[in-house]
N, C-alpha and C positions, 0 to 999 in steps of 0.2 A: 501494499497499500504506499509505505514512505518512498517507495523506488518512483513505483507510478507518479504523483506527484512532485515529486523531485521531475519527472521529465517534461511533465505539464509547464513544472514554473521554469526549468530550462529553455520551452518552446517559448515562452514567453516571452522571458529572459533575451530572448535572438530578438527577435520581432522588435522588439523595445531598443536594442543598439543596433538594430538595422535602421528604426524611422528616427534614434539619433544623431546616425551619422549620416541618413539623408539632409535632416536640419541643418547639419553645420554644413555643407556644402552649397546648401540652397541659399544659406544667410551670406558663405562667401564669395558667392557669384553671386550674391545681388538679387537675389529671386524671392526671397524671403517679405512679403506682406502680408500687411493684416490677417488678411482672410487664413493663409496660408498658416503663418505662427500660429492663429487657432485653431484652427482644424488638427494641429500637429499635435498640441498641447494639450487639444482633448481626448485624442486616443493616447496618447500616453498616461493620462492622468485615468482614464477605463481600466486600460492595465495594470498600472499602477495599484489600483482597488481593485482589481478581479475576486475573486470569493466564488467558493466549490461549499452551496448548504447542501446539511442531509439532515435531515426532520424523523425524528424517531415517535408512532404517534403509536397508541396503547392505553387501550383499560390498565385499571390498577390491577396489580398482580398476576401480569402477562410475562414478568419479568424485561421487561424496557429498560431498567439502569443495569442491571445485569450483563444485557447483550450488548449496549455499549460498552464495560467496565472491556468485554468479551472483547471486542472489537480493535479498543481502542487502548484501552491504559491498563494491558494485563502484562507489559514489560516493571510498571513497578512493582511487581507482586504482592500485591492484592489488592482488594477494591477502593477504589477514588470514588466516584460515585455511591450515595449510599445507599443497599440493598437490602429488602427486608421484607419477609410477610405483607400486606398491606399495602397501603400509599406512602412512599418513599419521594416521590417528586410532587411536592405542590401550586408552585407556578412556574412558567415556561420559563426554560433556564438555555439558555446559550452561551454555547464553550466558544471562545475565537482565540486569535493573538495580534494583540497589538505593541510593537516592541518599544515605541513615546510612552508607556503607562506600564508601574510596577505589577508582579501578579499577584491579582486581586479579586474580591467578588463583591459587585457593586449592585447589591441586593433596593428595589422599590416598594416603599410601603402601601400596603394592600388599603389604607389609605386613598392612595390616589387616584383611587375609584370612582371617587364621589365628585371627584370634579371636573370641568367638561371640557381636559383634556387627555389626549391615547398615549400609550408610552411611548408611541415613537416620539410625541411633543416634548416628552420627559430626557431623550437620551442625551441633550447637549446641556445638557440644565445638571449639572453635578452637585448644586446644594442637596437637590429630591434625592437624594439616593444614600443608601447606610455603605459603605464604601469597608472593607473586611480583608487583612490584608493575605496571602499566601506563601506559607515557609516552604517552596518547590525542593527544600534536601529532604526534608523530614513527612513522607507519606501519611502517616500517623497524626499528623498534625493539621495535616490536607484534607486528608477523611472528614478528623472533625467540624473542618470550616465546611465543609458541603455540607455536613449535617444540617449548615442551616436553613440551606432553602426548604426544610422538610417540615422547619417552623409554622405551627398552628397557634390560632390563637380562639378564646372564647367568646362569643358577642353576643346581645340580643339580636331576636327577629328583623326587630325594627334595623338596626344598623346595617347587619346579612340584605336586606331586602336594598337599603341603597344603595348596597354597591351591585347588585343586580346577584344576588350569588347565594339568592334564599325565592322560590318558590313556595306560597301559599296553597296552590291551587296542585301541586304534584302531589297525589295520593302516599308515593313511596318518603318523602320527605323529611316530614312529622316524625317517625318513629326514629331518626334520625338523631332527636334533639336532647339532650340531655336532658337530666333528673329533675333540673332548675329552669328549663325553657332554654335554657342557651346552646348559641348554632356556632358548629367546627369549620374556622375559614381560612387558611395561608396566610401566615402573618403578611406574606411578602406578595407583588404584583407578579414580578418578574424580576429576574435576575439572569445580570453577566459576569462568567466569570475568565477574565483575561489567564490564560494559561500557554509559557510555550512549549507546549507538546510539539515537537517533530511535526505531525500532519499538523496540527494550527500551526504554525511557523509557516506551510506552503501555501497558506488563502483559507483555509479546511474549516469551514463554522457549524458545529452541531447543536441542535437546537433536540432537545429531551421538554416533552409535551407534561404536561398533567394527565389523568383522565380523560376520558373520551367527553364527559359532560364537560369540558375544560373550553371542548372545541368550543361548543356553542354558545356560552357563555364570555369568552376571554374572545374581544372582537380584533384583536389584530395578534393569534393564531389565525380565524377565519378569515382577514381582511388582505394579512400581508403577508407575513409566513410562513404559512404552511403551502398558497398557491404557490409561492416565489420560490421554494427549497430547490433545489438542483436534483435533487431526491430524495423519494418519501418511503420509510420504511414502516407499512404496517402490521404491527408487530401481533398475533395473536397467541392459543397455552392452546395445547392437542389437547391438555385435561379437563379443560371446558369447551372447547370448540368454537362454533363461531355465531353466535348473540347478537338477536336483532337489533341493540347499539350500536355494535359494531357494523351490518350490514346498516344502518344507515347514515355511519359516519364515514363510510368507506364512498358510500357511494354521490351524499350530497361536500363533502367538503378534499375524498383523496382522489377516487376514480382509475380505469384502467390508464396509462399511457407511459410515454416515453421517461421511464429513473423513477417511477413507483412500484415498489417489489413487497408484495405478501409474505412475512416470516411464518414461520407456525414452529413458536418456540416450544420447549419441552418436553422434549420428545423422548427424554431419556427413564419419562415417566412409562413408558411400550416398553422398558427394555424388560426382558424376561428373563430369568435365568430359565425359566419350565419351557422355553419356547426353545424353536432353532431361529437362525441371524436371517431366514430366510422367511421366516414365517413373522418376527417383527417387518423385518422390512416392505411384507406386504400390508403390514399393519400401516406405516409409514405410510406405503403409497398412496392406502385408498384414502385415508386422512387427509392426505396434500388431493386426492382430486378432486375429495366433497367439498372443501374447500374453495377449490379454484372455480367449480360450478358455483356456490353459493355467491359469488363475488364478482360471475361475469365474467373470468382469466383464462389465463391457458394453465396448464399444471406445472407447466416450467417457469410462472414469473410467480408457485408458493417456493419458499423452500425454507425445508422441515432441519433444523436446528436442537441444540441444547446451548443453549447461554453457558447456565452453570457448568457443565463441565469443558466446555468449551476455553472459559477460563481458569478453571485449577489446572487443567491441559498445558495449559499456555506456561502459568505460574512453575507450576509439577515438570517440565518439558516432558510429559508422555505424549508420546506421536499417535500411537495406538489412541487412546483416549480423545487426541485432538481428532483422528480421520474420523474416530464413530461420533464424534458431535456436529461432523457438517458445515462445522464454520467456515471451512474456506472456498467450497461453492458457493456463499451467500456473498463473503467481501470478493475475488471473481466478481461474483456479477454485479456487484454495487460499481467496482470503481470500472470495469468495463461499457458501464452507459452512463455512468455519472461523468467520466473524462469526456469520453470523445464526443457528447453529445456539450457540454459547456466550451470546449473547443470549435468546433463547428459552430456555435452561438459568433465566438470570438471570431473565426477567423469570417465570417461573410457579411460583422461590420467590417471588419479592416478592409477586406477587399472594396468594400467598398467605396471607402475612404481614400484608402489608395489610388482609386481609378480620376477622383474627382481632384486630386491633388499633382500627379499625373497632367492630368490633363491642362489644369491653371498649368503649371510651369511651364511644357512645352509650347501652349500659346503665347509665352510668356518670352521664351525663347524663341522662337520661328518669327515673332514681333522682330525683336530685335535684328535676325538673319537680312527678313524684310530690308528692312532701313539702313543697312548696309549694304547689304546690295545693290538699293534703288540710288545707294548716296556712286558707290563705284560706278553707276552706269554713269551719272551724270558729269563724273570724275573723267571717266576713259574718254569721254563725249569732248570733254574740254581740248581732248587733245587735234594738236595743229591749228586750233580755233580762235581770231584773235579775240584784240578786247573787248568789241560790238559787243563778240558775240556771249563770252561770260558775263557782257553788265546785262547783258536779256534774260542770261539763267540767273540773276540777281534779285533782275524785278521780278522776274518770278516767284522765286523764293519766298520775296520780300507780302507777294500774294498771298503766297500759302498762305503764310504764317497768321496774316489778317483775315482772312477766310476764317480760318481755326483757331484763332481769337474772338475771333464774331461766334463762331457754336460751344465754346468756351461760355459764356455772357448768356447764348438763349438757355444751356442746359443752369444757369443759377437759377432761371425761371420752373424745370422740372423740381431744384431742388425744396422749390418751396411746397410743393404740391407734394412731394415725397414728406416731406416734415411734417405735413398737413395729416394726410392719411397715417404715418405712427402713430400723430397723437390719435386717431380715432381707433388703432387696432389696440392701444394700450387701454381704450374706454371701454373695449369689452373685454380683455383677457389679465388686465392690470389686478390686483389681490383687494384692491378695494371693493370692487363689485364682487368676488366670491367673499367678503368679508360679510358684504352685506343680507348674498344670500342666506347664509348660514344663520346669522341672527334671526334671520325673518323663520328658517325652520325650526328656531330652541322657541322663538314667543312661539309660534301656530303649536307645537308640543306643548308649550305651556298651556294651550286652551284647550287640548284635546286632550285631556291624562286618561278618557275612559272612551273612547271609542278611533273608530278606524282612521279618522282625520290624523291621525301619525303618521300612519303609513301614506295618505294621502299628500302632508309637507314633507316626507322624504322621496315619495316620488314625483314631488313639482322640483322638490330640490336639483336631482336630477335631471329632469325637463331641462330643468334654468339652466343649469350649466353646461349640461350639453350646444343649447341654444347659445348660448354665448362663444361657446367653440367653432359652432357653423357661422356663428356670425362673425368672427374672426378669421376663421378662416378665408371667407369671401373677400375679407382685406385683405388679406396675405394675398391672393390672387390679384387683386385689383396694383396692388403694391407691383407686385411679380409680372404681369401683361406690361404695367406704364416703363419698370425698364428695361424690359425686351425691348420695346419699344424704341424708347431709347438710346440703345448699346447696336440694335440695328441702322438705328438711323446718324449715328455718331458713327457707325461703320462702315457708311456705305458713303459719305459724306467725303469722309479722308482716307477712303481705302486702309482699313485695319481692320485686322482679325483679333477679334476678340471675343474673350472665352467668355459666354451666358453666364448672367449672374445664377448665382449659387441655386442652388432648390430647396422648397421649405415647407412643411411639408407640418401643421396641427393634426393629423391621424392619426398617431402614435398614441398621441394622450388622450383621445376621444375614445380610441379602444382602453388602452387602460384604464378607463371612467367606466366604460362601460364592462368589463369585467367585473370591477367593485360591486354593481349593480346588482346585477350578475348570481354574487355570492349574496349580496342580501334578500335580493329576493326572495335568494331559496331556502335562505334562514326564516325573513319575519311573510314573503309576497303571499302566502294561502291562506293563513289565519284572519278566522271572519272578524276578530273581536280581540283587540290587547285590552288583556286585564294591571291592578295595577304591576304585578311582579315581571311583565310582560313588554312594562310602561319604560321601567326602570332599566331593562335588555334594553330595549331599544335608541332608550337616547342611548348608554354607553354605545353601543355599535355607532348610532351618529357621531359620537364626538370621533374612532377611528376611522368612520368617514369621511367625515371632516380635514381630518388631518388626512388622511390619503389624500384624498382632492386637492388641499392646499398644498403637499410637495408636489404632485403634479400639475399645478399651476405655476409653481416658483421655476419647476424646467422647462416650461412651455418659456416662461416669460423669459428665461434666463438664455434661452437661446434663440426667442425672436428677436429679441438686442441683441443679441452677436448676428445673428442674420442679417440686421437693419445696420447694424455697425461696417459690417462688410460687405455689405450689396454692391457698393459702388468702388469696392477697391481692386477690383478687375478693371475695370475701366478709369479711374482714376491713375492704376501703375504705367497705362497703357497712353494713357492723354500725358504725364510728367513725361515717358520715354518719346513721342512723338513733340514733344515741344525741345526736350534735350536735341531729336536729331534735327529740327529745323531749324532751333541756333548751331545748331555744328556745320551744317553746310552753310548755314548763312558768312559764319565764317571763316571754314574753309575757301568757298570760290573770293571770298576779298580777299583771303592771304594768296590765294590764285592772282588774284586781279593785281595786286602791287609785285609777285614776281612770283611769273607762270615761269619759273624753272624749278620751282617747289613743286608742280605738280606731278612727277616719276615718285616721288618718294612719300607724295599724300597718298597717292594709287600703293602702295607698299603697305604703306602703316592697314589702310583700312584692308588687303589682305590679307593680311595679317589676322586685324583683327576676326575677317570672316573665318580663319580658318580656327582662330580660338574658341569662337563661337558653335564651329562643330563641333571641337573638341568636349565644348560643356555638353551639350546633346547629347553627343556619344556616352560620358561619365553619368548624367541624368537619366539617361536610360537602364543604364547597370544596375543605380541605386535603386532604383525602383524596381528589378526586377533583384533585389539581394531582398527587399521586402519582401516582396513576392513569391519567394520563394523558403524565407521564413515565415512565413502565412502558411504556407503547404509544406509545409514539412509534416513529413508521416513518422517520427520518430518514436511518437505515443502508440500509435495505432502498430506500427512493427512492433514494438515491445511487446501489445498487449497480444 
């Protein structure tokens, strides 16, 4: 596993190195404009923040924490995550590594569920978290600190309802009350463990979820963490089989697809000294096929394992027991699905970025080459000409310069329209617009606490947000069309080959919001009446919905701002270059007019510059090819 992730990391670093070399050369060649710098910077930032996330989902007592210990932490010689009968993981727990932070556990108090902020909103607020240091040199001490994740509190029914953690209409919950009528809840809402594990150092993020009931009550899991995980391991137990709640969670929140694996744990319960190995294997196969049938997946996607025996075998180095645990097949499938799928996503995005980068740089070099060719043609045509012909050419360059200056003056009028349209775009895409929609929904919820009006308010919110994005998309198209016309007109008037403005679309943001809405509809769209308990729950869900949409709008605003800032960059670069060429031509002809004996020297200088440009084109193509080779490297696939 470490080797697989190291190879993926090496592939990613190879791409980074090729991109950095490309940027350095482009800058040295004077080809690094604002748009190119922004695009390369954004690509490098994405690669630097690239993570692989794996979520473990199960009802309690399915051996989920034991499975995480067996796969990732057996090298410490003991259990790291608490694992015992009953519930040990009481809140969603993320394990990752940030070298900028010391090893620690960050714990978000459960009381934050009473606010209008989601877990994501608290991530960048250090004051909201309780931080416990981790001594990575002492496994026993780490184990004790990790136990904090399973801490609970006794609260009144009213307080539990306020957090959305108690439903009085659920006939099964009253029996869970203590003798004094109190409810046991988790002390923490979320835990983030910063741990220097070799796999986590390579960019792996492990998500350990509480029992299945938390999938429906913790919005961050339902709307963000599980849907965005690159791999999800859904864990069942051979001794309990597939329950109704298992099937509901699988269908509503996970489902079959790439990176979705089913684990049938605790097969050691079927090991029987009174039966042959063939009989035991046959029973395991029958259970495997039964689970596959109930969940609607192929039997090969169900992996029978014994997490407990796998952990024991790895710690005691018992190869026979390790083989019987069948953990190797699961580990192999996990990383064979996880890494190639993630690599392909990164590769496709890099391919698009590279194509745009190379097209823009090649166009700029071609414009330079065309300018040198035109100047060489003019200079060569001066051979044997008298002073009158040279003076005529000077007047022609002067006229061309005046015509170009007039075009620049007309361009200023277009800039005024561009500024107005940009302001209108922010009028529908701005964060103030979104804030007003959020406040409107919360106000509507306050007026409709016992009716379907709450669902109507959320539905109106999604409709309004999508309408704002549609209006913004039309404004983007208007700006893009205007700029394309201007580009074509300017190029036609002055014989320039200008790269069209960078494309931009809000489609991906509309799609992200549609995905959030679809998850919400699964959770609340079919109920006919919202009781008090559901009211609190839908309020908590809307907090996370608002946070997700806010992040989406922030990203859309940032991308729109960058696009608007750089949309004129290719044209401005060509304008500067053309002005320099006109000025250079004017000066050259003037010098020739003053001293015709320098003509041949001037021609030689331009021919040398032309040859240097050809070398630049060749080098640019080589660097672009190097990035392509790094992106298309098959080392990981070959190793698998």
